[in-house]
N, C-alpha and C positions, 0 to 999 in steps of 0.2 A: 504493499501499499502505502500511497505517496507519506514522507514526512509532513509533518509540521508546516517547515521552511515551505516547503516547494506546494502545498495546499493552499498557505499563503499568496504566495508569488502567483497563482493562475488566480486564485480573488481576485486579486489587484489588478493581473491585467485583463479579467473580467469586467472589473468595472469601470477602468479608463477606457474600455469600447464602447460605453452605454451612451447613448447622447447626453451633453452639458446638460439639460434642464433637469435630468434625474441624478446626475453625478452631483448634486447638492445635498442628496440621499444617503452620501455614500457611505457611511457607516453603517446604516440599516441594511443598506444592500449587500456590502459586504458581508456580515451576519448572517443574511440571509443567502448569500449565493454557497458561504462556507459551507453553513449547514444545508444545505440541497448537495453541495458536491462530496460533503460525507456522506451522505446516508446512500446517493448514487453509489460512489466507490463502496460501500458496504453490503449494498448490496450483488456484486460484482463478482464476489467471494476470489477478489487477486492475492498473491500472496508475495513475499519480499525478494529481491533476486538473490538475498542469500539463499532463501530455501529452495528458490528454481535450478541454482546452481548445484545445490545438495543433491538434490532428487537428478539431475541432467548426471551427476557425478555417481550415480547409482546405478540409474540406467546404462551408462557408459560400463561400468564391472558386468553390470548382469548380458550384457550382447555378450563381453568380453567372454564369459563363462558357457555363455550360449553357443557360441564358434568353437570353444574347446569341445564339450559334451557333443555337437553336431561329428565333429570327424573322429571322436572316439565310437560313437554310435557306429560310423560309415564302416571305420575299422571295421569292428565286432561285424558288423553284417556283413562285409565282405569275408572275413575269417569265415563263418559259417558258410556261406556259399563254397566256397572251397573246400568244407570238412565234405559240405553234401555232393560235392564233385568226386570225390576221392570214393567217395561211400555208394557211389551210384553205378 
């Protein structure tokens, strides 16, 4: 999720993009925008970059293990096929 500083920056940029007549109410607008953004972001079920990186690393390790296991299974299958060929 966005850290508070990033959220404040986003709120400021959105508020400054509003028409001049509305900017008079900037403090109220900032509070409302911030609350709306926090609510919307909370519903998105976002993860932090750190959590994403951890899960990416777990996935990479899992893929590497899977590749090793696939190779071992293929070798075992070839071994079984060879044994069947000798017994036939």
